[in-house]
N, C-alpha and C positions, 0 to 999 in steps of 0.2 A: 275245446278244440282238434285234438289231437287223433280224438279219436273218429271225428268229421273225417279230416284230411288223409288216413290210416288207410280207411274203410274205404277211398275210393284209388288209392296204391294197388298191384300185389304182390304176395308177398315173393322173396327174391332166392331164385334158385344158387346153391351153393354149389359150387361149380370147379370153384377153385381154392386154391390152398399158395400159400406164400411167406419168405422167412423176411427177418425183419431189415439185415441183409440185401434182400434183394427191394426192399422200401426201402432202403438207404439211398439205394441211384438210384428207384426211380425221385426219388425227394430230389438226388443229385442232378441229376437230368434234367429237372424243373429249377432250378440256379440257376443253372448253367444259361436255360434259355431267357431270360428274362435281361434280356438286353434294358432297355428302358429299367427297369432298377440297378441295373448296373452304374448307369448312367448319373438317376437322379433319388436316388432308393425312396422313393415315394405308391412305389406300385403294389395291388398285389398281382398271385399270377392262379391259375390253374389250371396240370395237365393231366392228362385225363388218355389212361393205360389203354393197351389189353393184356389176354392174359397173358400173357409173355416178355411182359414186360414194356411193348414196341409204344414210344409215342405217338398218339393219333392226334393228338390237338392239343395246342398252347397257346394261350391267351395272357396279357397282362389289362390291368386300367386303373385307374384310381381306386375305381371300388372293385370288391373284392366280389359281388355279385356281378356288374360286368365281365368282370375275369371269366368267370363259371359260363356265364351266359353264350360268348364269344364260342368259350371252346369247345361247344356242345355243338355250335350252329357251326363251329369247322364239320366239327368229324357229321353231321348231320351233311351235313351240305357235301363230302365228301364220302356220306354212304356206309361210314362205318359202326354206326351207331350200335349195330349187332353186335360188333367186337370190341368196344367197351368193359373196361371191366371194376378199371380201376382210378382214382380220382388223388390227386394228390395238392395240397391247396397250401398258399402262405401265407393262411389269415386262420381267423376261428372258426367254426366248426355252429351254425345258425338251423333250426326245424328246417329253415327257405336252404339253405344249402344240402339240404340231403332231403329232401323233398326234390329239388332240381334232377340231384344225384339217384335219386329209386327212379323219377322219369325215364329215363335212361335204363333202369333197373342194374346198374352201379353193386358190384357184390362189396367192395372199401373204400369207405372215404379216409383218410387221414392229413391234418392240419395240424402247423407247424404249434398253433394256439388251445384253449381249452372249444368244450363242447358245452352249449347251452341245455341244460335238464331238458326243452320241451326236443332237440334234437337227439337226443338219448331216448326219451319217450317213441319216435315216432322209426329213429332205427330200428331200436327191438320190434319194432312192431309187425317193421317190415321185413326183419332178419336181414341186414346192412352191417356187413363190421364197423364198426367208428375208431377210429385211433384219437386222440386228442395228444397235442405236446409231443407230435411227432415229430423226432429231431436224433438226421442219424438211423443208428440202429435201438433207440429207442422209445418206448410210448405211452399213452394211456390203452389200453383195448377196453371199452366203454361197454360195446356191444359183441356179439356172436363171436367167439375169441375161437371158435374153429376152425375157424378160415388162416386159425394162422399155425404157422411148423414151426414149435420152437427145435425141431432137429432139424440138422442141417447134413 
């Protein structure tokens, strides 16, 4: 199944490099923007950023897929899809989330939880950097680590 899906998705260009401290700032921005979560503790969030770390779109929803779909919709309506480079999720990383990000040519997808094996396989096949268990300045880099700059 992955080979069929990845054949319809182009390889993602490698145009950015980011550090874990920079990713931590983006994660903080995501958490600060989670107004519903702060009141209920029951929503997921998705934040889409440009290469400089500017927030392009943030959405919350009880469903992790809906949160990402809403964030994508916001940047499409704002005509900022070409600027989108990084997605931070408050959820697990499934192959569906990787697929949605790959259709936008997202270079770095990070989530607070684990990545499924299908997500890792798909991210590798489209050359997306996939980071799971992202917490602050740490995380598991599953694919394409060359976008992560370990020197500051």
